[in-house]
C-alpha positions in Angstrom: -6.9 -16.3 -58.2 -5.5 -13.4 -56.1 -3.8 -15.3 -53.3 -2.1 -12.1 -52.0 -5.5 -10.5 -51.3 -6.8 -13.6 -49.5 -3.6 -13.7 -47.4 -3.9 -10.1 -46.4 -7.6 -10.6 -45.5 -6.7 -13.7 -43.4 -3.8 -11.9 -41.7 -6.1 -9.0 -40.8 -8.7 -11.3 -39.2 -5.9 -13.1 -37.3 -4.5 -9.9 -35.9 -7.9 -8.7 -34.8 -8.7 -12.0 -33.2 -5.3 -12.0 -31.4 -6.0 -8.5 -30.1 -9.3 -9.5 -28.7 -7.9 -12.6 -27.0 -5.0 -10.7 -25.3 -6.9 -7.6 -24.4 -4.4 -5.4 -26.3 -7.3 -3.5 -27.9 -8.4 -2.4 -24.5 -7.8 1.0 -23.2 -4.2 1.2 -21.8 -4.1 1.5 -18.0 -1.6 1.2 -15.2 -1.8 -0.3 -11.8 -0.1 1.3 -8.8 0.5 -1.0 -5.9 0.8 0.5 -2.4 2.3 -2.1 -0.1 1.8 -2.1 3.7 3.8 0.7 5.1 6.8 -1.2 6.5 6.8 -4.2 4.2 9.1 -4.9 1.2 7.7 -5.5 -2.3 7.9 -9.3 -2.0 4.5 -9.2 -0.3 3.0 -9.0 -3.7 4.6 -12.2 -4.8 4.6 -14.7 -1.9 2.9 -15.4 1.4 4.6 -16.0 4.7 4.9 -19.7 3.9 6.9 -18.8 0.8 4.0 -19.9 -1.5 4.1 -17.9 -4.7 1.0 -16.0 -5.8 0.2 -14.8 -9.3 -1.6 -11.6 -8.4 0.9 -9.3 -10.2 1.1 -11.6 -13.3 -2.6 -11.5 -13.6 -2.7 -7.7 -13.4 0.0 -7.5 -16.1 -2.4 -9.1 -18.6 -4.5 -5.9 -18.2 -1.9 -3.2 -18.1 1.4 -1.9 -16.7 2.1 -2.7 -13.0 4.0 -0.3 -10.9 5.2 -1.7 -7.5 6.2 1.2 -5.2 9.5 0.7 -3.4 10.1 3.5 -0.9 13.5 3.9 0.7 12.2 4.2 4.2 11.3 0.5 4.5 14.8 -0.7 3.6 16.2 -0.7 7.2 13.9 -3.6 7.9 16.3 -5.8 5.9 18.7 -5.7 8.8 16.3 -7.7 10.9 16.9 -11.4 11.4 13.5 -12.2 12.9 11.5 -14.9 11.3 8.1 -14.1 12.7 6.3 -12.9 9.7 4.6 -9.5 9.4 6.8 -6.6 8.5 10.0 -8.5 9.4 9.2 -11.3 6.9 8.6 -9.2 3.8 12.0 -7.6 3.5 13.4 -5.6 0.7 16.9 -7.1 0.7 18.3 -3.6 0.3 20.8 -2.6 3.0 22.6 0.0 0.9 19.9 2.7 0.6 18.4 3.1 4.0 18.6 6.9 4.5 15.3 8.8 4.6 13.8 11.8 6.2 10.5 12.7 8.0 9.6 14.7 4.9 9.7 11.6 2.7 6.8 10.1 4.7 4.6 13.2 4.4 1.7 12.4 2.1 2.3 15.4 -0.1 5.9 14.5 -0.8 5.1 10.8 -1.1 2.5 11.6 -3.7 4.9 13.7 -5.8 7.4 10.8 -5.6 4.8 8.4 -7.0 3.7 10.7 -9.7 7.2 10.8 -11.1 7.1 7.1 -11.6 3.9 6.8 -13.6 2.7 7.7 -17.0 0.6 10.9 -16.4 -1.3 10.4 -19.6 -2.7 7.0 -18.7 -5.6 6.2 -16.4 -4.8 4.1 -13.4 -6.2 1.7 -10.8 -4.6 2.0 -7.3 -4.4 -1.0 -4.9 -3.5 -0.5 -1.3 -2.6 -3.2 1.3 -3.4 -2.5 4.9 -1.7 0.7 6.1 -0.5 1.5 2.6 -4.1 2.3 1.8 -3.7 5.7 3.4 -1.0 6.8 1.0 -3.2 5.4 -1.8 -6.2 7.4 -0.6 -4.3 10.6 -0.5 -2.7 10.0 -3.9 -6.0 9.2 -5.6 -7.6 12.3 -4.2 -4.8 14.4 -5.6 -5.0 12.8 -9.0 -8.6 11.9 -9.2 -9.1 12.8 -12.9 -7.1 9.8 -14.1 -8.2 7.4 -11.4 -10.5 4.6 -12.5 -10.8 3.1 -9.0 -9.1 2.5 -5.7 -9.1 -0.9 -4.1 -8.5 -1.0 -0.4 -7.3 -4.4 1.0 -8.0 -4.3 4.1 -9.4 -1.0 5.5 -7.6 0.4 8.5 -9.5 3.2 10.2 -7.2 5.7 12.0 -8.8 8.4 14.0 -7.4 11.1 16.3 -8.5 8.9 19.3 -6.8 5.8 18.0 -3.6 7.7 17.2 -3.6 9.3 20.7 -4.3 5.9 22.3 -1.4 4.2 20.6 1.4 6.8 20.5 0.6 9.1 23.5 0.2 6.4 26.1 2.3 5.3 29.0 2.5 1.9 27.4 4.3 3.4 24.4 6.4 5.7 26.5 7.5 2.7 28.6 8.4 0.9 25.3 10.6 3.8 24.3 12.2 4.2 27.7 13.2 0.5 27.8 15.2 1.1 24.6 16.7 4.6 24.9 16.5 5.2 28.7 14.3 7.4 30.8 16.2 10.7 30.1 16.0 10.6 26.3 12.6 9.2 25.5 10.9 12.5 24.9 12.8 13.2 21.7 11.3 9.9 20.3 7.8 11.1 20.6 6.4 11.6 17.1 5.9 15.4 17.4 9.4 15.8 18.7 11.1 13.6 16.2 13.9 15.1 14.0 15.9 13.8 11.0 19.0 13.8 13.2 17.3 11.3 15.5 16.3 9.1 12.6 19.9 9.2 11.3 21.2 8.2 14.7 18.8 5.2 14.8 19.9 4.2 11.3 23.5 4.2 12.5 22.6 2.0 15.5 20.7 -0.4 13.3 23.9 -0.8 11.2 26.4 -1.0 14.0 24.9 -1.6 17.4 24.7 -5.1 18.9 21.1 -4.3 20.0 20.1 -3.4 16.5 16.8 -5.4 16.6 15.3 -3.2 19.3 16.2 -0.1 17.3 14.6 -1.6 14.2 11.4 -2.1 16.3 11.6 1.4 17.6 12.1 3.0 14.1 9.4 0.8 12.7 6.9 2.2 15.2 8.1 5.8 14.7 7.5 5.5 10.9 4.0 4.2 11.5 3.4 7.0 13.9 4.5 9.7 11.4 2.1 8.2 8.8 -0.8 7.8 11.2 -0.4 11.3 12.5 -1.6 12.5 9.1 -5.0 11.0 9.6 -6.8 14.3 9.2 -5.5 14.9 5.7 -8.1 12.5 4.3 -11.6 13.5 5.1 -13.3 11.8 2.1 -12.6 10.1 -1.2 -13.3 11.7 -4.5 -13.0 8.5 -6.6 -14.7 5.2 -7.0 -13.5 3.1 -4.1 -13.9 -0.6 -3.4 -13.1 -1.5 0.2 -12.6 -5.0 1.6 -13.3 -4.8 5.3 -12.6 -7.4 8.0 -15.9 -8.4 9.7 -13.9 -9.5 12.8 -12.8 -5.9 13.5 -16.1 -4.3 12.8 -17.5 -2.4 15.8 -20.4 0.0 16.1 -17.9 2.9 16.3 -16.1 1.8 13.2 -19.3 1.3 11.3 -20.4 4.8 12.3 -17.1 6.2 11.0 -17.5 4.3 7.7 -21.0 5.6 7.2 -20.0 9.2 7.8 -16.9 8.9 5.6 -19.0 7.4 2.9 -21.6 10.2 3.1 -18.8 12.8 2.8 -17.5 10.9 -0.3 -20.8 11.2 -2.2 -21.5 7.5 -1.8 -18.5 6.6 -4.1 -17.6 3.7 -1.8 -18.5 0.0 -2.1 -17.9 -2.3 0.9 -17.2 -6.0 0.8 -17.2 -7.5 4.3 -14.9 -10.5 4.6 -13.4 -13.0 7.1 -9.8 -13.9 6.3 -6.9 -14.8 8.7 -4.1 -14.5 6.3 -1.3 -12.0 6.7 -2.7 -10.1 3.7 -5.9 -10.4 1.8 -4.2 -11.3 -1.5 -2.6 -14.3 0.1 -5.9 -16.1 0.8 -9.2 -17.2 -0.6 -10.3 -13.7 -1.7 -7.5 -13.1 -4.2 -9.5 -14.5 -7.1 -12.5 -12.5 -6.1 -10.5 -9.3 -6.0 -9.0 -10.1 -9.4 -12.4 -11.0 -10.9 -13.7 -7.6 -9.6 -10.8 -5.8 -11.2 -11.1 -7.7 -14.5 -14.8 -7.0 -14.6 -14.2 -3.3 -14.0 -11.5 -3.1 -16.7 -13.5 -5.1 -19.3 -16.4 -2.7 -18.9 -14.3 0.4 -19.6 -15.4 2.2 -22.7 
């Protein structure tokens, strides 16, 4: 009896079975994770109560996971606040905090991401809250290799909402209270320079009132990002959006409808109610993962 032949046949069957069980015979893909704009990468691994989540580990069973870690969020590590939100999800990186306005421009940010991924592999992008805007722009620029974009949760920024937030007396008073009435104009988004950012970074490292400068620079970074609202007028790829029902208004719904029409109906909306800091920290995490797994398993 030819035992060698039987062994090779058995081994071949075993290898094929193992491939099917692990998914290694699936098309290789990569996941690009866009965190909220001022949060550290720990947001993908734990909630504000320090409970661990297995979101990233589950994605790793399907492909390579790339967690973006931009330099501009690192100054948040100087904060000692324990209130959650941006201040909770720190990077623990106090060494590399220097950045420029140009680093936050969508075009440059997109190039920075592209240098970290495998350009030959298809990808799925996942954006948290305000990080979704970077994700939208990136996916439009590299739509050919994009399988899908997941937006968790959608944040609609319009010219009106930007003006209301950053060009208001409330915001100007906030700036004046920190830097004084004579200097506040240079902290308006359109007047901001890299020298001003460098000065704030020095104050964060050395000034006794560092917390207020952290809060100011946090807001300025968000303003730079939100001021680019008009760079994204549609989406050219399959997009799955989880939207918070509690923030839905007739105006927001109208914006969604027009944006969807401009995107050739590539968008699927899931309307949810969830009070967690981030959607992957609550009851919808499994639903999101199941959606992603179903999409990947149906790839040809």
